[in-house]
N, CA, C and O atoms as a Tinker XYZ file with bonds, in Angstrom:
   348  protein
     1  N      6.268000  -92.522000  -10.782000    73     2
     2  CA     5.489000  -92.000000   -9.663000    64     1     3
     3  C      5.256000  -93.144000   -8.655000    63     2     4     5
     4  O      5.059000  -94.301000   -9.026000    81     3
     5  N      5.285000  -92.788000   -7.439000    73     3     6
     6  CA     5.061000  -93.745000   -6.395000    64     5     7
     7  C      4.320000  -93.147000   -5.216000    63     6     8     9
     8  O      4.309000  -91.937000   -4.994000    81     7
     9  N      3.714000  -94.034000   -4.486000    73     7    10
    10  CA     2.917000  -93.536000   -3.332000    64     9    11
    11  C      3.840000  -93.447000   -2.094000    63    10    12    13
    12  O      5.048000  -93.661000   -2.185000    81    11
    13  N      3.226000  -93.121000   -0.931000    73    11    14
    14  CA     3.965000  -92.886000    0.251000    64    13    15
    15  C      4.661000  -94.135000    0.817000    63    14    16    17
    16  O      5.555000  -94.010000    1.654000    81    15
    17  N      4.276000  -95.294000    0.389000    73    15    18
    18  CA     4.931000  -96.517000    0.885000    64    17    19
    19  C      6.321000  -96.610000    0.389000    63    18    20    21
    20  O      7.136000  -97.304000    0.998000    81    19
    21  N      6.656000  -95.927000   -0.724000    73    19    22
    22  CA     7.996000  -96.000000   -1.260000    64    21    23
    23  C      8.874000  -94.851000   -0.892000    63    22    24    25
    24  O      9.983000  -94.743000   -1.415000    81    23
    25  N      8.430000  -93.976000   -0.007000    73    23    26
    26  CA     9.249000  -92.817000    0.421000    64    25    27
    27  C     10.291000  -93.270000    1.404000    63    26    28    29
    28  O     10.036000  -93.498000    2.587000    81    27
    29  N     11.515000  -93.391000    0.839000    73    27    30
    30  CA    12.690000  -93.644000    1.634000    64    29    31
    31  C     13.953000  -93.344000    0.795000    63    30    32    33
    32  O     13.913000  -93.402000   -0.434000    81    31
    33  N     15.008000  -93.043000    1.437000    73    31    34
    34  CA    16.187000  -92.733000    0.662000    64    33    35
    35  C     16.701000  -93.902000   -0.163000    63    34    36    37
    36  O     17.151000  -93.660000   -1.283000    81    35
    37  N     16.671000  -95.148000    0.295000    73    35    38
    38  CA    17.093000  -96.195000   -0.590000    64    37    39
    39  C     16.310000  -96.294000   -1.885000    63    38    40    41
    40  O     16.879000  -96.548000   -2.947000    81    39
    41  N     14.977000  -96.089000   -1.792000    73    39    42
    42  CA    14.045000  -96.099000   -2.979000    64    41    43
    43  C     14.470000  -94.948000   -3.895000    63    42    44    45
    44  O     14.630000  -95.148000   -5.099000    81    43
    45  N     14.653000  -93.764000   -3.346000    73    43    46
    46  CA    14.944000  -92.571000   -4.159000    64    45    47
    47  C     16.300000  -92.757000   -4.839000    63    46    48    49
    48  O     16.453000  -92.388000   -6.004000    81    47
    49  N     17.311000  -93.333000   -4.122000    73    47    50
    50  CA    18.577000  -93.543000   -4.757000    64    49    51
    51  C     18.512000  -94.676000   -5.855000    63    50    52    53
    52  O     19.219000  -94.614000   -6.861000    81    51
    53  N     17.696000  -95.640000   -5.636000    73    51    54
    54  CA    17.524000  -96.693000   -6.705000    64    53    55
    55  C     16.948000  -96.113000   -7.935000    63    54    56    57
    56  O     17.338000  -96.479000   -9.043000    81    55
    57  N     16.010000  -95.197000   -7.769000    73    55    58
    58  CA    15.420000  -94.548000   -8.957000    64    57    59
    59  C     16.463000  -93.664000   -9.624000    63    58    60    61
    60  O     16.577000  -93.699000  -10.849000    81    59
    61  N     17.239000  -92.864000   -8.873000    73    59    62
    62  CA    18.254000  -92.051000   -9.477000    64    61    63
    63  C     19.360000  -92.816000  -10.192000    63    62    64    65
    64  O     19.856000  -92.403000  -11.240000    81    63
    65  N     19.722000  -93.919000   -9.603000    73    63    66
    66  CA    20.747000  -94.772000  -10.234000    64    65    67
    67  C     20.340000  -95.209000  -11.652000    63    66    68    69
    68  O     21.159000  -95.324000  -12.563000    81    67
    69  N     19.034000  -95.442000  -11.779000    73    67    70
    70  CA    18.505000  -95.835000  -13.085000    64    69    71
    71  C     18.257000  -94.654000  -14.042000    63    70    72    73
    72  O     17.701000  -94.830000  -15.127000    81    71
    73  N     18.673000  -93.462000  -13.628000    73    71    74
    74  CA    18.613000  -92.336000  -14.517000    64    73    75
    75  C     17.270000  -91.614000  -14.571000    63    74    76    77
    76  O     17.016000  -90.865000  -15.514000    81    75
    77  N     16.402000  -91.827000  -13.574000    73    75    78
    78  CA    15.076000  -91.201000  -13.546000    64    77    79
    79  C     15.018000  -90.238000  -12.399000    63    78    80    81
    80  O     15.836000  -90.305000  -11.481000    81    79
    81  N     14.054000  -89.338000  -12.440000    73    79    82
    82  CA    13.849000  -88.388000  -11.356000    64    81    83
    83  C     12.811000  -89.015000  -10.437000    63    82    84    85
    84  O     11.707000  -89.340000  -10.874000    81    83
    85  N     13.174000  -89.193000   -9.118000    73    83    86
    86  CA    12.178000  -89.777000   -8.170000    64    85    87
    87  C     11.018000  -88.858000   -7.939000    63    86    88    89
    88  O     11.184000  -87.719000   -7.501000    81    87
    89  N      9.843000  -89.353000   -8.233000    73    87    90
    90  CA     8.599000  -88.605000   -7.951000    64    89    91
    91  C      7.779000  -89.450000   -6.900000    63    90    92    93
    92  O      6.706000  -89.975000   -7.200000    81    91
    93  N      8.298000  -89.539000   -5.768000    73    91    94
    94  CA     7.696000  -90.317000   -4.682000    64    93    95
    95  C      7.047000  -89.406000   -3.670000    63    94    96    97
    96  O      7.692000  -88.490000   -3.159000    81    95
    97  N      5.759000  -89.641000   -3.363000    73    95    98
    98  CA     5.046000  -88.820000   -2.413000    64    97    99
    99  C      5.713000  -88.970000   -1.051000    63    98   100   101
   100  O      6.105000  -90.062000   -0.640000    81    99
   101  N      5.831000  -87.813000   -0.354000    73    99   102
   102  CA     6.482000  -87.842000    0.949000    64   101   103
   103  C      5.435000  -88.107000    2.045000    63   102   104   105
   104  O      4.288000  -87.673000    1.939000    81   103
   105  N      5.849000  -88.819000    3.089000    73   103   106
   106  CA     4.916000  -89.040000    4.185000    64   105   107
   107  C      4.701000  -87.739000    4.945000    63   106   108   109
   108  O      5.597000  -86.905000    5.069000    81   107
   109  N      3.497000  -87.601000    5.441000    73   107   110
   110  CA     3.175000  -86.418000    6.209000    64   109   111
   111  C      2.709000  -85.209000    5.438000    63   110   112   113
   112  O      2.168000  -84.261000    6.006000    81   111
   113  N      2.929000  -85.250000    4.113000    73   111   114
   114  CA     2.434000  -84.118000    3.301000    64   113   115
   115  C      1.026000  -84.285000    2.985000    63   114   116   117
   116  O      0.558000  -85.419000    2.882000    81   115
   117  N      0.261000  -83.172000    2.812000    73   115   118
   118  CA    -1.133000  -83.324000    2.459000    64   117   119
   119  C     -1.323000  -83.893000    1.081000    63   118   120   121
   120  O     -0.446000  -83.735000    0.231000    81   119
   121  N     -2.442000  -84.554000    0.822000    73   119   122
   122  CA    -2.730000  -85.085000   -0.527000    64   121   123
   123  C     -3.020000  -83.916000   -1.497000    63   122   124   125
   124  O     -3.216000  -82.781000   -1.062000    81   123
   125  N     -3.044000  -84.190000   -2.736000    73   123   126
   126  CA    -3.277000  -83.111000   -3.733000    64   125   127
   127  C     -2.129000  -82.809000   -4.537000    63   126   128   129
   128  O     -2.168000  -81.856000   -5.314000    81   127
   129  N     -1.027000  -83.590000   -4.413000    73   127   130
   130  CA     0.183000  -83.287000   -5.156000    64   129   131
   131  C      0.017000  -83.735000   -6.632000    63   130   132   133
   132  O      0.825000  -83.376000   -7.488000    81   131
   133  N     -1.017000  -84.505000   -6.904000    73   131   134
   134  CA    -1.184000  -85.019000   -8.254000    64   133   135
   135  C     -0.704000  -86.414000   -8.395000    63   134   136   137
   136  O     -1.087000  -87.094000   -9.347000    81   135
   137  N      0.126000  -86.889000   -7.489000    73   135   138
   138  CA     0.666000  -88.228000   -7.568000    64   137   139
   139  C     -0.431000  -89.210000   -7.248000    63   138   140   141
   140  O     -1.156000  -89.002000   -6.275000    81   139
   141  N     -0.586000  -90.236000   -7.991000    73   139   142
   142  CA    -1.533000  -91.260000   -7.671000    64   141   143
   143  C     -2.944000  -90.979000   -8.176000    63   142   144   145
   144  O     -3.894000  -91.672000   -7.812000    81   143
   145  N     -3.066000  -89.977000   -8.999000    73   143   146
   146  CA    -4.443000  -89.580000   -9.410000    64   145   147
   147  C     -4.993000  -90.551000  -10.461000    63   146   148   149
   148  O     -6.209000  -90.623000  -10.635000    81   147
   149  N     -4.144000  -91.292000  -11.159000    73   147   150
   150  CA    -4.608000  -92.252000  -12.121000    64   149   151
   151  C     -4.217000  -93.682000  -11.749000    63   150   152   153
   152  O     -3.984000  -94.505000  -12.635000    81   151
   153  N     -4.146000  -93.976000  -10.504000    73   151   154
   154  CA    -3.734000  -95.313000  -10.016000    64   153   155
   155  C     -4.887000  -96.334000  -10.159000    63   154   156   157
   156  O     -4.639000  -97.519000  -10.385000    81   155
   157  N     -6.139000  -95.873000  -10.026000    73   155   158
   158  CA    -7.200000  -96.823000  -10.084000    64   157   159
   159  C     -7.351000  -97.630000  -11.391000    63   158   160   161
   160  O     -7.830000  -98.762000  -11.318000    81   159
   161  N     -6.975000  -97.123000  -12.580000    73   159   162
   162  CA    -7.083000  -97.983000  -13.768000    64   161   163
   163  C     -6.167000  -99.165000  -13.650000    63   162   164   165
   164  O     -6.537000 -100.256000  -14.085000    81   163
   165  N     -4.954000  -99.006000  -13.067000    73   163   166
   166  CA    -3.996000 -100.076000  -12.964000    64   165   167
   167  C     -4.580000 -101.123000  -11.977000    63   166   168   169
   168  O     -4.595000 -102.317000  -12.274000    81   167
   169  N     -5.044000 -100.669000  -10.836000    73   167   170
   170  CA    -5.650000 -101.576000   -9.839000    64   169   171
   171  C     -6.870000 -102.290000  -10.425000    63   170   172   173
   172  O     -7.074000 -103.464000  -10.116000    81   171
   173  N     -7.687000 -101.640000  -11.253000    73   171   174
   174  CA    -8.819000 -102.283000  -11.856000    64   173   175
   175  C     -8.366000 -103.351000  -12.811000    63   174   176   177
   176  O     -8.945000 -104.437000  -12.835000    81   175
   177  N     -7.337000 -103.077000  -13.609000    73   175   178
   178  CA    -6.832000 -104.070000  -14.600000    64   177   179
   179  C     -6.282000 -105.267000  -13.871000    63   178   180   181
   180  O     -6.535000 -106.401000  -14.277000    81   179
   181  N     -5.497000 -105.040000  -12.750000    73   179   182
   182  CA    -4.956000 -106.209000  -12.046000    64   181   183
   183  C     -6.139000 -107.026000  -11.398000    63   182   184   185
   184  O     -6.109000 -108.256000  -11.352000    81   183
   185  N     -7.127000 -106.315000  -10.927000    73   183   186
   186  CA    -8.283000 -107.051000  -10.370000    64   185   187
   187  C     -8.929000 -107.929000  -11.454000    63   186   188   189
   188  O     -9.270000 -109.082000  -11.188000    81   187
   189  N     -9.098000 -107.401000  -12.655000    73   187   190
   190  CA    -9.694000 -108.153000  -13.716000    64   189   191
   191  C     -8.763000 -109.322000  -14.097000    63   190   192   193
   192  O     -9.263000 -110.395000  -14.433000    81   191
   193  N     -7.441000 -109.154000  -14.057000    73   191   194
   194  CA    -6.525000 -110.249000  -14.324000    64   193   195
   195  C     -6.729000 -111.317000  -13.314000    63   194   196   197
   196  O     -6.736000 -112.498000  -13.661000    81   195
   197  N     -6.901000 -110.946000  -12.044000    73   195   198
   198  CA    -7.001000 -111.958000  -10.973000    64   197   199
   199  C     -8.364000 -112.602000  -10.894000    63   198   200   201
   200  O     -8.578000 -113.487000  -10.065000    81   199
   201  N     -9.279000 -112.188000  -11.724000    73   199   202
   202  CA   -10.628000 -112.906000  -11.789000    64   201   203
   203  C    -10.396000 -114.283000  -12.393000    63   202   204   205
   204  O    -11.186000 -115.202000  -12.179000    81   203
   205  N     -9.323000 -114.422000  -13.141000    73   203   206
   206  CA    -8.990000 -115.741000  -13.759000    64   205   207
   207  C     -8.172000 -116.545000  -12.729000    63   206   208   209
   208  O     -7.012000 -116.244000  -12.445000    81   207
   209  N     -8.825000 -117.567000  -12.196000    73   207   210
   210  CA    -8.206000 -118.285000  -11.116000    64   209   211
   211  C     -6.836000 -118.907000  -11.551000    63   210   212   213
   212  O     -5.922000 -119.076000  -10.744000    81   211
   213  N     -6.753000 -119.230000  -12.850000    73   211   214
   214  CA    -5.522000 -119.848000  -13.323000    64   213   215
   215  C     -4.303000 -118.873000  -13.200000    63   214   216   217
   216  O     -3.155000 -119.290000  -13.046000    81   215
   217  N     -4.617000 -117.598000  -13.276000    73   215   218
   218  CA    -3.524000 -116.571000  -13.100000    64   217   219
   219  C     -3.362000 -116.155000  -11.610000    63   218   220   221
   220  O     -2.271000 -115.799000  -11.164000    81   219
   221  N     -4.439000 -116.213000  -10.897000    73   219   222
   222  CA    -4.363000 -115.806000   -9.483000    64   221   223
   223  C     -3.538000 -116.832000   -8.684000    63   222   224   225
   224  O     -2.615000 -116.498000   -7.942000    81   223
   225  N     -3.929000 -118.094000   -8.884000    73   223   226
   226  CA    -3.177000 -119.201000   -8.237000    64   225   227
   227  C     -2.362000 -119.830000   -9.404000    63   226   228   229
   228  O     -2.948000 -120.479000  -10.270000    81   227
   229  N     -1.086000 -119.652000   -9.433000    73   227   230
   230  CA    -0.341000 -120.102000  -10.567000    64   229   231
   231  C     -0.123000 -121.618000  -10.507000    63   230   232   233
   232  O      0.652000 -122.141000   -9.706000    81   231
   233  N     -0.877000 -122.311000  -11.430000    73   231   234
   234  CA    -0.775000 -123.760000  -11.527000    64   233   235
   235  C      0.258000 -124.211000  -12.463000    63   234   236   237
   236  O      0.838000 -125.285000  -12.302000    81   235
   237  N      0.515000 -123.369000  -13.495000    73   235   238
   238  CA     1.491000 -123.725000  -14.543000    64   237   239
   239  C      2.955000 -123.569000  -14.073000    63   238   240   241
   240  O      3.329000 -122.534000  -13.522000    81   239
   241  N      3.717000 -124.544000  -14.285000    73   239   242
   242  CA     5.190000 -124.424000  -13.937000    64   241   243
   243  C      5.934000 -123.867000  -15.064000    63   242   244   245
   244  O      6.983000 -123.258000  -14.848000    81   243
   245  N      5.478000 -124.024000  -16.260000    73   243   246
   246  CA     6.205000 -123.509000  -17.411000    64   245   247
   247  C      5.888000 -122.041000  -17.599000    63   246   248   249
   248  O      4.727000 -121.633000  -17.590000    81   247
   249  N      6.950000 -121.245000  -17.772000    73   247   250
   250  CA     6.745000 -119.783000  -17.949000    64   249   251
   251  C      6.061000 -119.457000  -19.223000    63   250   252   253
   252  O      5.261000 -118.522000  -19.245000    81   251
   253  N      6.315000 -120.165000  -20.302000    73   251   254
   254  CA     5.662000 -119.865000  -21.542000    64   253   255
   255  C      4.159000 -120.050000  -21.502000    63   254   256   257
   256  O      3.434000 -119.259000  -22.104000    81   255
   257  N      3.665000 -121.072000  -20.812000    73   255   258
   258  CA     2.221000 -121.269000  -20.633000    64   257   259
   259  C      1.627000 -120.107000  -19.803000    63   258   260   261
   260  O      0.588000 -119.542000  -20.144000    81   259
   261  N      2.302000 -119.790000  -18.744000    73   259   262
   262  CA     1.806000 -118.691000  -17.887000    64   261   263
   263  C      1.720000 -117.417000  -18.652000    63   262   264   265
   264  O      0.711000 -116.715000  -18.580000    81   263
   265  N      2.775000 -117.091000  -19.401000    73   263   266
   266  CA     2.736000 -115.897000  -20.230000    64   265   267
   267  C      1.635000 -115.893000  -21.266000    63   266   268   269
   268  O      1.018000 -114.863000  -21.535000    81   267
   269  N      1.392000 -117.068000  -21.851000    73   267   270
   270  CA     0.317000 -117.181000  -22.812000    64   269   271
   271  C     -0.999000 -116.890000  -22.239000    63   270   272   273
   272  O     -1.815000 -116.202000  -22.853000    81   271
   273  N     -1.247000 -117.414000  -21.027000    73   271   274
   274  CA    -2.520000 -117.197000  -20.334000    64   273   275
   275  C     -2.630000 -115.736000  -19.877000    63   274   276   277
   276  O     -3.733000 -115.190000  -19.863000    81   275
   277  N     -1.506000 -115.085000  -19.500000    73   275   278
   278  CA    -1.519000 -113.673000  -19.234000    64   277   279
   279  C     -1.906000 -112.845000  -20.413000    63   278   280   281
   280  O     -2.726000 -111.934000  -20.296000    81   279
   281  N     -1.329000 -113.144000  -21.554000    73   279   282
   282  CA    -1.661000 -112.451000  -22.755000    64   281   283
   283  C     -3.128000 -112.612000  -23.177000    63   282   284   285
   284  O     -3.784000 -111.681000  -23.642000    81   283
   285  N     -3.600000 -113.850000  -22.985000    73   283   286
   286  CA    -4.997000 -114.177000  -23.350000    64   285   287
   287  C     -5.913000 -113.322000  -22.403000    63   286   288   289
   288  O     -6.868000 -112.709000  -22.879000    81   287
   289  N     -5.637000 -113.282000  -21.133000    73   287   290
   290  CA    -6.417000 -112.498000  -20.187000    64   289   291
   291  C     -6.381000 -111.019000  -20.577000    63   290   292   293
   292  O     -7.416000 -110.353000  -20.535000    81   291
   293  N     -5.241000 -110.504000  -20.947000    73   291   294
   294  CA    -5.200000 -109.113000  -21.342000    64   293   295
   295  C     -5.912000 -108.863000  -22.575000    63   294   296   297
   296  O     -6.533000 -107.806000  -22.689000    81   295
   297  N     -5.894000 -109.757000  -23.563000    73   295   298
   298  CA    -6.714000 -109.587000  -24.740000    64   297   299
   299  C     -8.190000 -109.615000  -24.408000    63   298   300   301
   300  O     -8.953000 -108.852000  -25.002000    81   299
   301  N     -8.636000 -110.471000  -23.472000    73   299   302
   302  CA   -10.048000 -110.493000  -23.091000    64   301   303
   303  C    -10.448000 -109.240000  -22.370000    63   302   304   305
   304  O    -11.581000 -108.781000  -22.515000    81   303
   305  N     -9.550000 -108.671000  -21.594000    73   303   306
   306  CA    -9.889000 -107.399000  -20.904000    64   305   307
   307  C    -10.033000 -106.293000  -21.945000    63   306   308   309
   308  O    -10.985000 -105.514000  -21.890000    81   307
   309  N     -9.094000 -106.215000  -22.898000    73   307   310
   310  CA    -9.223000 -105.223000  -23.990000    64   309   311
   311  C    -10.442000 -105.417000  -24.819000    63   310   312   313
   312  O    -11.093000 -104.440000  -25.188000    81   311
   313  N    -10.780000 -106.634000  -25.130000    73   311   314
   314  CA   -11.968000 -106.935000  -25.970000    64   313   315
   315  C    -13.214000 -106.470000  -25.183000    63   314   316   317
   316  O    -14.061000 -105.790000  -25.761000    81   315
   317  N    -13.352000 -106.805000  -23.921000    73   315   318
   318  CA   -14.523000 -106.473000  -23.197000    64   317   319
   319  C    -14.618000 -104.918000  -23.053000    63   318   320   321
   320  O    -15.712000 -104.355000  -23.097000    81   319
   321  N    -13.480000 -104.260000  -22.887000    73   319   322
   322  CA   -13.481000 -102.829000  -22.760000    64   321   323
   323  C    -13.910000 -102.176000  -24.146000    63   322   324   325
   324  O    -14.709000 -101.239000  -24.164000    81   323
   325  N    -13.385000 -102.671000  -25.235000    73   323   326
   326  CA   -13.763000 -102.135000  -26.530000    64   325   327
   327  C    -15.212000 -102.440000  -26.846000    63   326   328   329
   328  O    -15.912000 -101.595000  -27.404000    81   327
   329  N    -15.689000 -103.663000  -26.493000    73   327   330
   330  CA   -17.047000 -104.045000  -26.723000    64   329   331
   331  C    -17.992000 -103.181000  -25.972000    63   330   332   333
   332  O    -19.017000 -102.775000  -26.518000    81   331
   333  N    -17.699000 -102.885000  -24.763000    73   331   334
   334  CA   -18.612000 -102.058000  -23.935000    64   333   335
   335  C    -18.646000 -100.599000  -24.423000    63   334   336   337
   336  O    -19.658000  -99.912000  -24.284000    81   335
   337  N    -17.518000 -100.138000  -25.000000    73   335   338
   338  CA   -17.477000  -98.731000  -25.462000    64   337   339
   339  C    -18.303000  -98.551000  -26.740000    63   338   340   341
   340  O    -18.893000  -97.493000  -26.960000    81   339
   341  N    -18.342000  -99.608000  -27.592000    73   339   342
   342  CA   -19.043000  -99.415000  -28.907000    64   341   343
   343  C    -20.454000 -100.001000  -28.906000    63   342   344   345
   344  O    -21.196000  -99.760000  -29.859000    81   343
   345  N    -20.855000 -100.747000  -27.899000    73   343   346
   346  CA   -22.141000 -101.311000  -27.866000    64   345   347
   347  C    -23.068000 -100.681000  -26.876000    63   346   348
   348  O    -24.222000 -101.095000  -26.760000    81   347
């Protein structure tokens, strides 16, 4: 699924080449198609990831260290989410 920013024939063709059905919202159509209704959880998660300055401004040159800090940040997000649900 994609928002209106990706509505173009090159994007649609790129999705079809990969064997998927393009579900890209068209420009000029009214909202309510159902596309983008669950976008905010992704944006919220990315926002939480970028609260860690080390990930927002990439200081690490080594990919393995950056990946490790990404996984640590993801684990911290999951932990805080689980902790808030049960407490």
